[in-house]
DSSP file (Angstrom, degrees, kcal/mol; ACC not computed):
  #  RESIDUE AA STRUCTURE BP1 BP2  ACC     N-H-->O    O-->H-N    N-H-->O    O-->H-N    TCO  KAPPA ALPHA  PHI   PSI    X-CA   Y-CA   Z-CA
    1    1 A X    >>        0   0    0      0, 0.0     4,-3.2     0, 0.0     3,-1.2   0.000 360.0 360.0 360.0 -33.9    0.0    0.0    0.0
    2    2 A X  H 3>  +     0   0    0      1,-0.3     4,-1.8     2,-0.2    14,-0.1   0.853 360.0  63.4 -62.7 -33.7    2.8    2.4    0.8
    3    3 A X  H 34 S+     0   0    0     12,-0.2    -1,-0.3     1,-0.2     9,-0.1   0.809 118.8  26.3 -61.0 -27.7    4.0    2.3   -2.8
    4    4 A X  H <4 S+     0   0    0     -3,-1.2    -2,-0.2    11,-0.0    -1,-0.2   0.796 129.8  36.1-101.2 -36.4    0.7    3.9   -3.8
    5    5 A X  H  < S+     0   0    0     -4,-3.2    -3,-0.2     7,-0.1    57,-0.2   0.658  84.1 109.5 -99.1 -16.6   -0.5    5.8   -0.8
    6    6 A X     <  -     0   0    0     -4,-1.8    53,-0.0    -5,-0.3     3,-0.0  -0.288  46.2-164.0 -65.1 144.6    2.6    7.3    0.8
    7    7 A X  S    S+     0   0    0     52,-0.1     2,-0.3     5,-0.0    -1,-0.1   0.782  71.3  72.3 -93.6 -35.4    3.1   11.0    0.6
    8    8 A X  S  > S-     0   0    0      1,-0.1     4,-2.2     2,-0.0     5,-0.2  -0.618  78.1-136.4 -84.5 140.1    6.8   11.0    1.5
    9    9 A X  H  > S+     0   0    0     -2,-0.3     4,-2.7     1,-0.2     5,-0.2   0.881 104.2  53.1 -62.7 -39.1    9.3    9.7   -1.1
   10   10 A X  H  > S+     0   0    0      2,-0.2     4,-1.9     1,-0.2    -1,-0.2   0.870 110.5  46.8 -68.0 -34.4   11.3    7.7    1.5
   11   11 A X  H  > S+     0   0    0      2,-0.2     4,-2.4     1,-0.2    -1,-0.2   0.905 112.6  50.2 -70.4 -41.6    8.1    5.9    2.7
   12   12 A X  H  X S+     0   0    0     -4,-2.2     4,-2.1     2,-0.2    -2,-0.2   0.918 111.4  48.4 -61.5 -44.7    7.1    5.2   -0.8
   13   13 A X  H  X S+     0   0    0     -4,-2.7     4,-2.3     2,-0.2    -1,-0.2   0.879 109.8  52.1 -65.4 -37.8   10.5    3.8   -1.6
   14   14 A X  H  X S+     0   0    0     -4,-1.9     4,-2.4     2,-0.2    -1,-0.2   0.927 108.8  50.9 -62.6 -43.6   10.4    1.6    1.5
   15   15 A X  H  X S+     0   0    0     -4,-2.4     4,-2.1     1,-0.2    -2,-0.2   0.889 109.5  50.0 -60.1 -40.4    7.1    0.3    0.4
   16   16 A X  H  X S+     0   0    0     -4,-2.1     4,-2.1     2,-0.2    -1,-0.2   0.891 109.6  51.0 -65.3 -39.3    8.5   -0.6   -3.0
   17   17 A X  H  X S+     0   0    0     -4,-2.3     4,-3.0     1,-0.2     5,-0.3   0.890 108.4  53.0 -63.8 -38.8   11.4   -2.4   -1.3
   18   18 A X  H  X S+     0   0    0     -4,-2.4     4,-2.6     2,-0.2     5,-0.4   0.921 107.8  50.1 -62.5 -43.9    8.9   -4.3    0.8
   19   19 A X  H  X S+     0   0    0     -4,-2.1     4,-1.6     2,-0.2    -2,-0.2   0.940 116.8  41.3 -59.7 -47.9    7.0   -5.5   -2.3
   20   20 A X  H  X S+     0   0    0     -4,-2.1     4,-2.1     2,-0.2    -2,-0.2   0.970 120.5  40.2 -64.9 -55.6   10.2   -6.6   -4.0
   21   21 A X  H  X S+     0   0    0     -4,-3.0     4,-2.5     1,-0.2    -2,-0.2   0.880 116.8  48.2 -67.3 -39.6   11.9   -8.2   -1.0
   22   22 A X  H  X S+     0   0    0     -4,-2.6     4,-2.5    -5,-0.3    -1,-0.2   0.866 109.7  53.7 -70.8 -34.2    8.8   -9.8    0.5
   23   23 A X  H  X S+     0   0    0     -4,-1.6     4,-1.8    -5,-0.4    -2,-0.2   0.924 111.6  45.1 -62.4 -44.0    7.8  -11.2   -2.9
   24   24 A X  H  X S+     0   0    0     -4,-2.1     4,-2.0     2,-0.2    -2,-0.2   0.918 114.1  48.8 -65.3 -43.7   11.2  -12.9   -3.2
   25   25 A X  H  X S+     0   0    0     -4,-2.5     4,-2.6     1,-0.2    -2,-0.2   0.882 108.0  55.2 -64.3 -38.2   11.2  -14.2    0.4
   26   26 A X  H  X S+     0   0    0     -4,-2.5     4,-2.7     2,-0.2    -1,-0.2   0.910 107.1  49.7 -61.8 -42.4    7.7  -15.6   -0.2
   27   27 A X  H  X S+     0   0    0     -4,-1.8     4,-2.3     2,-0.2    -1,-0.2   0.911 111.5  48.6 -63.7 -41.8    8.9  -17.6   -3.2
   28   28 A X  H  X S+     0   0    0     -4,-2.0     4,-2.4     2,-0.2    -2,-0.2   0.905 112.2  49.3 -62.6 -41.6   11.8  -19.0   -1.2
   29   29 A X  H  X S+     0   0    0     -4,-2.6     4,-2.9     2,-0.2    -2,-0.2   0.913 110.1  50.1 -65.6 -42.9    9.5  -19.9    1.7
   30   30 A X  H  X S+     0   0    0     -4,-2.7     4,-2.2     2,-0.2    -1,-0.2   0.903 111.4  49.1 -62.2 -41.1    7.0  -21.6   -0.7
   31   31 A X  H  X S+     0   0    0     -4,-2.3     4,-2.5     2,-0.2    -2,-0.2   0.913 112.3  48.5 -63.7 -42.9    9.9  -23.6   -2.2
   32   32 A X  H  X S+     0   0    0     -4,-2.4     4,-2.3     2,-0.2    -2,-0.2   0.935 110.7  50.3 -62.0 -47.2   11.1  -24.6    1.2
   33   33 A X  H  <>S+     0   0    0     -4,-2.9     5,-2.3     1,-0.2     4,-0.5   0.898 112.7  46.7 -59.7 -41.4    7.7  -25.6    2.4
   34   34 A X  H ><5S+     0   0    0     -4,-2.2     3,-0.7     3,-0.2    -1,-0.2   0.921 111.3  52.1 -65.9 -43.4    7.2  -27.8   -0.7
   35   35 A X  H 3<5S+     0   0    0     -4,-2.5    -2,-0.2     1,-0.2    -1,-0.2   0.862 119.8  33.1 -62.9 -37.8   10.7  -29.3   -0.3
   36   36 A X  T 3<5S-     0   0    0     -4,-2.3    -1,-0.2    -5,-0.1    -2,-0.2   0.289 110.8-118.7-105.6  10.7   10.1  -30.3    3.3
   37   37 A X  T < 5 +     0   0    0     -3,-0.7     2,-0.4    -4,-0.5    -3,-0.2   0.931  61.7 140.3  56.0  56.9    6.4  -31.0    2.9
   38   38 A X      < -     0   0    0     -5,-2.3     2,-0.4    -6,-0.1    -1,-0.2  -0.949  46.1-131.0-123.2 150.5    4.9  -28.5    5.3
   39   39 A X        -     0   0    0     -2,-0.4     2,-0.3    -5,-0.0    -5,-0.0  -0.790  20.6-145.3 -99.2 145.6    1.8  -26.4    4.9
   40   40 A X        -     0   0    0     -2,-0.4     2,-0.1   -10,-0.0     5,-0.0  -0.825  16.3-114.0-110.0 145.4    1.9  -22.7    5.5
   41   41 A X    >>  -     0   0    0     -2,-0.3     3,-1.7     1,-0.1     4,-0.5  -0.420  34.1-110.1 -70.2 155.2   -0.8  -20.5    7.0
   42   42 A X  G >4>S+     0   0    0      1,-0.3     5,-2.7     2,-0.2     3,-1.4   0.838 116.7  64.4 -55.3 -34.8   -2.2  -17.9    4.6
   43   43 A X  G >45S+     0   0    0      1,-0.3     3,-0.7     4,-0.3    -1,-0.3   0.765  95.6  59.3 -62.7 -24.7   -0.5  -15.1    6.7
   44   44 A X  G <45S+     0   0    0     -3,-1.7    -1,-0.3     1,-0.2    -2,-0.2   0.667 110.5  40.6 -78.3 -15.8    2.9  -16.6    5.7
   45   45 A X  G <<5S-     0   0    0     -3,-1.4    -1,-0.2    -4,-0.5    -2,-0.2  -0.177 131.0 -75.2-129.1  42.1    2.3  -16.1    2.0
   46   46 A X  T < 5S+     0   0    0     -3,-0.7    -3,-0.2     1,-0.1    -2,-0.1   0.613  87.8 130.2  84.4  12.9    0.6  -12.7    1.7
   47   47 A X      < +     0   0    0     -5,-2.7     2,-0.4    -6,-0.2    -4,-0.3   0.397  41.1 107.7 -81.0   5.4   -2.9  -13.7    2.9
   48   48 A X        -     0   0    0     -6,-0.3     2,-0.3    -5,-0.2     3,-0.1  -0.696  64.5-138.6 -87.0 131.7   -3.0  -10.7    5.3
   49   49 A X        -     0   0    0     -2,-0.4     3,-0.1     1,-0.1    -2,-0.1  -0.645  32.3 -94.5 -85.5 145.1   -5.3   -7.9    4.4
   50   50 A X        -     0   0    0     -2,-0.3    -1,-0.1     1,-0.1     5,-0.0  -0.239  50.0 -91.8 -57.9 145.9   -4.1   -4.3    5.0
   51   51 A X     >  -     0   0    0      1,-0.1     4,-2.0    -3,-0.1     3,-0.4  -0.328  28.9-131.7 -57.3 134.8   -5.1   -2.7    8.2
   52   52 A X  H  > S+     0   0    0      1,-0.2     4,-1.7     2,-0.2    -1,-0.1   0.851 107.3  58.8 -60.7 -35.3   -8.4   -0.8    7.9
   53   53 A X  H  4 S+     0   0    0      1,-0.2    -1,-0.2     2,-0.2    11,-0.1   0.889 106.9  48.0 -62.4 -37.2   -6.9    2.2    9.6
   54   54 A X  H >4 S+     0   0    0     -3,-0.4     3,-1.3     1,-0.2     4,-0.3   0.899 107.3  55.3 -69.4 -39.7   -4.2    2.3    6.9
   55   55 A X  H 3< S+     0   0    0     -4,-2.0     3,-0.2     1,-0.3    -1,-0.2   0.863 120.2  32.0 -58.9 -35.0   -6.8    2.0    4.1
   56   56 A X  T 3< S+     0   0    0     -4,-1.7    -1,-0.3    -5,-0.2    -2,-0.2   0.081  87.5 109.5-110.0  22.0   -8.6    5.1    5.5
   57   57 A X    X   +     0   0    0     -3,-1.3     3,-2.2     1,-0.2    -1,-0.1   0.739  46.2 177.1 -75.9 -23.9   -5.6    7.0    6.9
   58   58 A X  G >  S-     0   0    0     -4,-0.3     3,-1.6     1,-0.3     4,-0.2  -0.343  73.4  -0.5  57.3-128.2   -5.5    9.8    4.3
   59   59 A X  G 3  S+     0   0    0      1,-0.3    -1,-0.3     2,-0.1     3,-0.3   0.610 132.5  62.2 -71.5 -11.1   -2.8   12.3    5.2
   60   60 A X  G <> S+     0   0    0     -3,-2.2     4,-2.4     1,-0.2     5,-0.3   0.369  73.3 103.4 -90.6   4.6   -1.8   10.3    8.3
   61   61 A X  H <> S+     0   0    0     -3,-1.6     4,-3.2     1,-0.2     5,-0.3   0.925  76.9  49.6 -54.3 -51.9   -0.9    7.3    6.1
   62   62 A X  H  > S+     0   0    0     -3,-0.3     4,-2.7     1,-0.2     5,-0.3   0.920 112.9  46.5 -57.3 -47.5    2.9    7.8    6.3
   63   63 A X  H  > S+     0   0    0     -4,-0.3     4,-2.2     1,-0.2    -1,-0.2   0.929 116.9  43.4 -61.3 -47.5    2.9    8.1   10.1
   64   64 A X  H  X S+     0   0    0     -4,-2.4     4,-2.3     2,-0.2    -2,-0.2   0.900 114.9  49.6 -66.9 -41.4    0.7    5.1   10.7
   65   65 A X  H  X S+     0   0    0     -4,-3.2     4,-2.7    -5,-0.3     5,-0.2   0.942 112.1  47.1 -62.7 -48.9    2.5    2.9    8.1
   66   66 A X  H  X S+     0   0    0     -4,-2.7     4,-2.6    -5,-0.3     5,-0.2   0.924 111.3  51.5 -61.7 -44.8    5.9    3.7    9.6
   67   67 A X  H  X S+     0   0    0     -4,-2.2     4,-2.1    -5,-0.3    -1,-0.2   0.934 113.3  44.9 -57.3 -47.0    4.8    3.1   13.1
   68   68 A X  H  X S+     0   0    0     -4,-2.3     4,-2.8     1,-0.2    -1,-0.2   0.885 113.0  50.5 -65.3 -39.4    3.3   -0.3   12.1
   69   69 A X  H  X S+     0   0    0     -4,-2.7     4,-2.6     2,-0.2     5,-0.3   0.881 109.7  50.1 -68.6 -38.3    6.4   -1.3   10.1
   70   70 A X  H  X S+     0   0    0     -4,-2.6     4,-2.3    -5,-0.2     5,-0.2   0.964 115.5  42.8 -62.8 -50.6    8.8   -0.4   12.9
   71   71 A X  H  X S+     0   0    0     -4,-2.1     4,-2.0    -5,-0.2    -2,-0.2   0.934 116.8  47.1 -61.0 -47.8    6.8   -2.5   15.4
   72   72 A X  H  X S+     0   0    0     -4,-2.8     4,-2.4     1,-0.2    -1,-0.2   0.892 113.0  47.7 -63.2 -41.8    6.3   -5.4   12.9
   73   73 A X  H  X S+     0   0    0     -4,-2.6     4,-2.7     2,-0.2     5,-0.2   0.862 108.6  54.0 -72.0 -34.7    9.9   -5.5   11.8
   74   74 A X  H  X S+     0   0    0     -4,-2.3     4,-2.0    -5,-0.3    -1,-0.2   0.947 112.5  44.9 -60.5 -45.5   11.2   -5.5   15.4
   75   75 A X  H  X S+     0   0    0     -4,-2.0     4,-2.5    -5,-0.2    -2,-0.2   0.920 113.1  50.1 -63.3 -44.7    9.0   -8.4   16.2
   76   76 A X  H  X S+     0   0    0     -4,-2.4     4,-2.8     1,-0.2     5,-0.2   0.912 109.6  50.2 -63.3 -43.7    9.9  -10.3   13.0
   77   77 A X  H  X S+     0   0    0     -4,-2.7     4,-2.8     1,-0.2     5,-0.2   0.921 111.3  50.1 -60.2 -43.2   13.7   -9.8   13.6
   78   78 A X  H  X S+     0   0    0     -4,-2.0     4,-2.2    -5,-0.2    -2,-0.2   0.925 111.9  46.8 -61.1 -45.5   13.2  -11.1   17.1
   79   79 A X  H  X S+     0   0    0     -4,-2.5     4,-2.5     2,-0.2     5,-0.2   0.928 115.0  45.9 -63.3 -46.0   11.3  -14.2   15.9
   80   80 A X  H  X S+     0   0    0     -4,-2.8     4,-2.7     2,-0.2    -2,-0.2   0.886 111.1  52.3 -67.7 -38.4   13.8  -15.0   13.2
   81   81 A X  H  X S+     0   0    0     -4,-2.8     4,-1.0    -5,-0.2    -1,-0.2   0.919 110.9  49.1 -61.0 -42.2   16.8  -14.4   15.5
   82   82 A X  H >X S+     0   0    0     -4,-2.2     4,-2.7    -5,-0.2     3,-0.6   0.946 115.4  41.5 -62.2 -49.7   15.2  -16.9   17.9
   83   83 A X  H 3X S+     0   0    0     -4,-2.5     4,-2.1     1,-0.2    -1,-0.2   0.855 108.3  61.0 -69.6 -32.6   14.6  -19.5   15.3
   84   84 A X  H 3< S+     0   0    0     -4,-2.7    -1,-0.2    -5,-0.2    -2,-0.2   0.755 118.2  29.6 -64.8 -23.3   18.0  -19.0   13.7
   85   85 A X  H << S+     0   0    0     -4,-1.0    -2,-0.2    -3,-0.6    -1,-0.2   0.743 135.8  23.5-105.5 -30.8   19.7  -20.0   16.9
   86   86 A X  H  < S+     0   0    0     -4,-2.7    -3,-0.2    -5,-0.2    -2,-0.2   0.392  83.2 133.0-119.7   2.9   17.2  -22.4   18.5
   87   87 A X     <  -     0   0    0     -4,-2.1    -4,-0.0    -5,-0.3     6,-0.0  -0.216  43.8-152.4 -61.2 145.2   15.2  -23.8   15.6
   88   88 A X  S    S+     0   0    0      1,-0.1     2,-0.6     5,-0.0    -1,-0.1   0.857  76.9  71.4 -87.3 -39.0   14.7  -27.5   15.4
   89   89 A X  S  > S-     0   0    0      1,-0.2     4,-2.8     2,-0.0     5,-0.2  -0.707  71.5-150.8 -83.5 119.7   14.2  -28.0   11.7
   90   90 A X  H  > S+     0   0    0     -2,-0.6     4,-2.2     1,-0.2    -1,-0.2   0.848  94.3  49.9 -60.5 -35.8   17.6  -27.5   10.0
   91   91 A X  H  > S+     0   0    0      2,-0.2     4,-1.9     1,-0.2    -1,-0.2   0.912 114.4  43.3 -70.3 -41.7   16.1  -26.3    6.7
   92   92 A X  H  > S+     0   0    0      2,-0.2     4,-2.6     1,-0.2    -2,-0.2   0.884 113.0  53.4 -69.8 -38.3   13.8  -23.7    8.4
   93   93 A X  H  X S+     0   0    0     -4,-2.8     4,-2.4     2,-0.2    -2,-0.2   0.918 109.3  48.6 -61.3 -44.1   16.7  -22.7   10.7
   94   94 A X  H  X S+     0   0    0     -4,-2.2     4,-2.5    -5,-0.2    -1,-0.2   0.881 109.9  52.4 -64.2 -38.4   18.9  -22.1    7.6
   95   95 A X  H  X S+     0   0    0     -4,-1.9     4,-2.0     2,-0.2    -2,-0.2   0.937 109.9  48.4 -61.9 -46.4   16.0  -20.1    6.0
   96   96 A X  H  X S+     0   0    0     -4,-2.6     4,-1.4     1,-0.2    -2,-0.2   0.913 112.2  49.0 -60.2 -43.4   15.8  -17.9    9.1
   97   97 A X  H  X S+     0   0    0     -4,-2.4     4,-0.6     1,-0.2    -1,-0.2   0.902 111.7  49.2 -63.1 -41.1   19.5  -17.4    9.2
   98   98 A X  H  < S+     0   0    0     -4,-2.5     4,-0.4     1,-0.2     3,-0.2   0.829 112.6  47.7 -68.5 -31.7   19.6  -16.4    5.5
   99   99 A X  H  X S+     0   0    0     -4,-2.0     4,-2.4     1,-0.2     3,-0.4   0.716  90.2  83.6 -82.5 -21.3   16.7  -13.9    5.9
  100  100 A X  H  X S+     0   0    0     -4,-1.4     4,-3.0     1,-0.2     5,-0.3   0.879  85.8  53.1 -55.6 -45.9   18.1  -12.1    9.0
  101  101 A X  H  X S+     0   0    0     -4,-0.6     4,-1.9    -3,-0.2    -1,-0.2   0.916 112.7  45.3 -58.0 -40.9   20.4   -9.7    7.2
  102  102 A X  H  > S+     0   0    0     -4,-0.4     4,-2.5    -3,-0.4    -1,-0.2   0.925 113.8  49.0 -66.1 -44.5   17.5   -8.5    4.9
  103  103 A X  H  X S+     0   0    0     -4,-2.4     4,-2.4     1,-0.2    -2,-0.2   0.904 111.6  49.0 -62.7 -41.4   15.1   -8.2    7.9
  104  104 A X  H  X S+     0   0    0     -4,-3.0     4,-2.5    -5,-0.2    -1,-0.2   0.873 110.0  52.2 -65.9 -36.2   17.7   -6.3    9.9
  105  105 A X  H  X S+     0   0    0     -4,-1.9     4,-2.5    -5,-0.3    -2,-0.2   0.924 108.9  49.9 -64.2 -44.1   18.3   -4.0    6.9
  106  106 A X  H  X S+     0   0    0     -4,-2.5     4,-2.7     2,-0.2     5,-0.3   0.933 111.3  49.1 -58.9 -46.1   14.5   -3.4    6.6
  107  107 A X  H  X S+     0   0    0     -4,-2.4     4,-2.4     1,-0.2     5,-0.2   0.920 111.1  49.2 -60.8 -44.4   14.3   -2.5   10.4
  108  108 A X  H  X S+     0   0    0     -4,-2.5     4,-1.8     1,-0.2    -1,-0.2   0.915 112.7  48.6 -61.0 -42.9   17.3   -0.2   10.1
  109  109 A X  H  X S+     0   0    0     -4,-2.5     4,-1.8     1,-0.2    -2,-0.2   0.928 113.7  44.3 -63.8 -46.7   15.7    1.6    7.1
  110  110 A X  H  X S+     0   0    0     -4,-2.7     4,-2.5     1,-0.2    -1,-0.2   0.847 111.0  54.2 -72.3 -32.2   12.3    2.0    8.7
  111  111 A X  H  X S+     0   0    0     -4,-2.4     4,-2.2    -5,-0.3    -1,-0.2   0.876 107.2  52.0 -66.1 -35.5   13.8    3.2   12.0
  112  112 A X  H  X S+     0   0    0     -4,-1.8     4,-1.6    -5,-0.2    -2,-0.2   0.902 110.7  47.4 -65.5 -40.7   15.7    5.9   10.1
  113  113 A X  H  X S+     0   0    0     -4,-1.8     4,-1.7     1,-0.2    -2,-0.2   0.918 110.0  53.3 -65.6 -42.0   12.5    7.0    8.4
  114  114 A X  H  X S+     0   0    0     -4,-2.5     4,-1.1     1,-0.2    -2,-0.2   0.901 106.0  53.3 -58.8 -41.3   10.7    7.0   11.8
  115  115 A X  H  < S+     0   0    0     -4,-2.2     3,-0.3     1,-0.2    -1,-0.2   0.874 107.6  51.1 -63.0 -36.8   13.5    9.2   13.2
  116  116 A X  H  < S+     0   0    0     -4,-1.6    -1,-0.2     1,-0.2    -2,-0.2   0.838 106.9  54.7 -67.7 -33.1   12.9   11.7   10.4
  117  117 A X  H  <        0   0    0     -4,-1.7    -1,-0.2     1,-0.2    -2,-0.2   0.731 360.0 360.0 -74.0 -21.6    9.2   11.8   11.1
  118  118 A X     <        0   0    0     -4,-1.1    -1,-0.2    -3,-0.3    -2,-0.2   0.484 360.0 360.0 -79.5 360.0    9.7   12.7   14.8
């Protein structure tokens, strides 16, 4: 949504990066799931609908989007760090380890945007 609704160029560019990187990660995850015969919840492959507040945010879109992305990426990095060190399935653990640099980069980028908004 940010690629279309953001007012700030940096927020729009972050949204475009999310579309690209998450699309690539989703394909890797789907390949992994197929390879090790596990089923994934819809939320793991883009089945999440945008927050209604974001859909109707108007001029507050950038602020609300950035806030949600900071919170979400902090949580995601924490989950992936945990699984990358303590995960039981070696293939999933390797996936988490491989994704961490990208996730940390996303968090760093969105935190920088958040700092500019304050």
